[in-house]
C-alpha positions as CSV (number, residue, x, y, z in Angstrom):
1,X,17.9,11.8,-22.3
2,X,15.5,14.5,-23.4
3,X,15.5,18.3,-22.7
4,X,12.3,20.3,-22.2
5,X,12.6,21.6,-25.7
6,X,12.4,18.1,-27.1
7,X,16.1,17.8,-28.0
8,X,17.3,14.3,-27.3
9,X,20.9,13.2,-26.6
10,X,21.6,9.6,-27.8
11,X,24.2,7.7,-25.9
12,X,26.9,6.1,-28.1
13,X,27.4,2.4,-27.6
14,X,31.1,2.3,-27.0
15,X,31.0,-1.2,-25.5
16,X,29.0,-2.7,-28.4
17,X,31.5,-1.2,-30.9
18,X,34.4,-2.8,-29.0
19,X,32.8,-6.1,-28.4
20,X,34.3,-8.0,-31.4
21,X,37.8,-6.7,-30.5
22,X,37.3,-7.7,-26.9
23,X,36.1,-11.1,-27.8
24,X,39.1,-11.7,-30.1
25,X,41.5,-10.7,-27.3
26,X,39.7,-12.9,-24.8
27,X,40.0,-15.9,-27.1
28,X,43.8,-15.2,-27.3
29,X,44.0,-15.2,-23.5
30,X,42.1,-18.5,-23.3
31,X,44.9,-20.2,-25.5
32,X,47.7,-19.1,-23.1
33,X,49.0,-21.0,-20.2
34,X,47.6,-19.5,-17.0
35,X,50.1,-17.2,-15.1
36,X,52.7,-17.2,-17.9
37,X,54.2,-13.9,-19.0
38,X,52.3,-14.1,-22.3
39,X,49.0,-14.7,-20.4
40,X,49.7,-11.7,-18.2
41,X,50.4,-9.5,-21.3
42,X,47.2,-10.6,-22.9
43,X,45.3,-10.0,-19.7
44,X,46.8,-6.5,-19.6
45,X,45.6,-5.8,-23.2
46,X,42.1,-6.8,-22.2
47,X,42.2,-4.6,-19.1
48,X,43.5,-1.6,-21.2
49,X,40.6,-2.1,-23.7
50,X,38.1,-2.1,-20.8
51,X,39.8,1.1,-19.4
52,X,39.6,2.7,-22.8
53,X,35.8,2.0,-23.1
54,X,35.3,3.3,-19.5
55,X,37.2,6.5,-20.3
56,X,35.2,7.0,-23.6
57,X,31.9,6.8,-21.6
58,X,33.2,9.1,-18.9
59,X,34.4,11.7,-21.5
60,X,31.0,11.6,-23.2
61,X,29.1,12.2,-20.0
62,X,31.4,15.0,-19.0
63,X,31.1,16.7,-22.4
64,X,27.3,16.3,-22.5
65,X,26.9,17.7,-18.9
66,X,29.2,20.6,-19.7
67,X,27.2,21.4,-22.9
68,X,23.9,21.3,-21.0
69,X,25.2,23.5,-18.2
70,X,26.5,26.1,-20.6
71,X,23.1,26.1,-22.5
72,X,20.6,26.1,-19.7
73,X,20.3,28.2,-16.5
74,X,18.4,25.5,-14.5
75,X,18.7,21.7,-14.8
76,X,16.3,19.4,-13.0
77,X,16.1,15.6,-13.1
78,X,12.7,14.2,-13.4
79,X,12.0,10.5,-12.9
80,X,9.7,9.6,-15.8
81,X,7.9,6.9,-13.9
82,X,7.0,9.1,-11.0
83,X,6.0,11.9,-13.4
84,X,3.4,9.6,-14.9
85,X,1.9,9.1,-11.4
86,X,1.6,12.9,-10.9
87,X,4.5,13.1,-8.4
88,X,7.6,14.9,-9.5
89,X,11.0,13.9,-8.1
90,X,13.8,16.5,-8.4
């Protein structure tokens, strides 16, 4: 995302950072007997990791939006492809 002043906001890759941890937990699940209590606990750990990643992303978006709203009076969304054609989409 880029502002009209040229300031860019890079999006952190939360999922990419958690991928190795997620893969390890999924390998552990694959070794469990399906529907056993240990399998359910391992599945729960994976679900919690996915939820953690989702909450990190949501928090980043909220904080970025809040920072932009405080900084600028007007915020407009422009589709870059349409802008190249000469048609602005707000």
